[in-house]
C-alpha positions as CSV (number, residue, x, y, z in Angstrom):
1,M,17.6,25.2,11.5
2,Y,15.6,22.1,10.9
3,V,12.0,21.1,10.8
4,I,11.3,17.7,12.4
5,R,8.0,16.0,11.7
6,R,6.8,12.8,13.5
7,V,4.0,11.1,11.6
8,Y,1.6,8.7,13.2
9,E,-0.7,6.3,11.3
10,V,-3.5,5.6,13.6
11,K,-6.5,3.2,13.7
12,P,-9.6,4.5,11.8
13,G,-11.6,6.9,13.9
14,M,-8.6,7.7,16.3
15,A,-6.9,10.7,14.6
16,R,-8.6,13.4,16.6
17,R,-8.2,11.5,19.8
18,Y,-4.5,10.8,19.2
19,A,-3.9,14.4,18.1
20,T,-5.1,15.4,21.5
21,I,-2.5,13.0,23.1
22,A,0.2,14.3,20.8
23,M,-0.6,17.8,21.7
24,K,-0.2,16.9,25.4
25,M,3.1,15.2,24.7
26,C,4.4,18.3,22.9
27,E,3.3,20.5,25.8
28,E,5.3,18.3,28.2
29,Y,8.4,18.4,26.0
30,E,8.1,22.2,25.7
31,A,7.7,22.6,29.5
32,S,10.8,20.5,30.1
33,G,12.8,22.7,27.7
34,Q,13.6,19.9,25.3
35,R,11.6,21.1,22.3
36,S,10.3,24.2,20.7
37,T,6.6,24.8,20.4
38,A,5.1,22.2,18.1
39,R,2.2,22.2,15.7
40,I,-0.1,19.2,15.7
41,Y,-2.4,18.5,12.7
42,F,-4.4,15.5,11.7
43,N,-6.8,14.1,9.1
44,G,-9.5,11.8,10.4
45,G,-11.0,11.4,6.9
46,T,-13.0,14.6,6.6
47,I,-10.6,16.3,4.2
48,P,-8.6,15.1,1.2
49,G,-5.3,13.5,1.8
50,E,-3.9,10.6,3.8
51,R,-6.6,9.5,6.3
52,N,-6.0,8.5,9.9
53,R,-2.7,10.5,10.2
54,V,-1.5,12.7,13.0
55,Y,1.5,15.0,12.5
56,M,3.7,16.5,15.2
57,E,6.0,19.2,13.8
58,W,8.6,21.4,15.5
59,T,11.9,23.1,14.8
60,A,15.4,22.6,16.2
61,D,18.7,24.3,15.7
62,I,20.6,20.9,15.6
63,L,19.6,17.3,15.0
64,D,20.3,15.4,18.2
65,S,20.0,11.7,18.8
66,P,17.3,10.8,21.4
67,Y,19.9,8.3,22.6
68,R,22.5,10.9,23.3
69,E,24.3,10.8,26.6
70,G,22.4,12.6,29.4
71,N,19.1,12.9,27.5
72,V,16.2,12.0,29.7
73,I,12.7,11.8,28.2
74,P,10.4,13.3,30.8
75,Q,8.2,10.7,32.6
76,S,5.2,12.9,31.9
77,V,5.8,12.5,28.2
78,R,6.0,8.7,28.6
79,D,2.8,8.7,30.7
80,V,0.8,10.7,28.2
81,G,2.2,8.7,25.3
82,A,1.2,5.4,26.9
83,E,-2.5,6.6,26.7
84,G,-2.4,6.3,22.9
85,R,0.0,3.5,22.3
86,D,-2.8,1.1,21.2
87,M,-4.2,3.6,18.7
88,V,-1.0,3.8,16.7
89,I,-0.4,1.4,13.7
90,D,2.9,2.9,12.6
91,N,5.0,6.0,13.0
92,W,8.1,7.5,11.5
93,I,10.1,10.7,11.6
94,E,11.0,13.1,8.8
95,F,13.7,15.8,8.8
96,Y,13.9,18.9,6.7
97,E,16.3,21.8,6.5
98,L,14.4,25.0,7.0
99,M,15.1,27.6,4.3
100,I,16.2,31.0,5.7
101,P,17.8,34.0,4.0
102,A,21.3,33.1,5.2
103,K,21.1,29.8,3.3
104,S,19.9,31.4,0.1
105,D,21.7,30.4,-3.1
106,N,21.9,33.7,-4.9
107,G,24.4,32.7,-7.5
């Protein structure tokens, strides 16, 4: 199992607003059956850490290319995402292997 985290660097003052958009995109992905339930978190500058960041994080059993044959990004995701396009300065994706007991290195 994997943890996938998409990170968005947004314009100052836009973190909470973009987090709302990211939450809607994740709800649309989940409703379409393409993703597990995601967590959205952000820092608009009121707490320590990287400011003006929005994080979208979910789990997946396998890592699949978004360009795989037959994959169709729901139009509803595209529509919601377009609402915040001008707020985003940069974005990237991170992948992590989720530790579970079956992967334990006991020796």
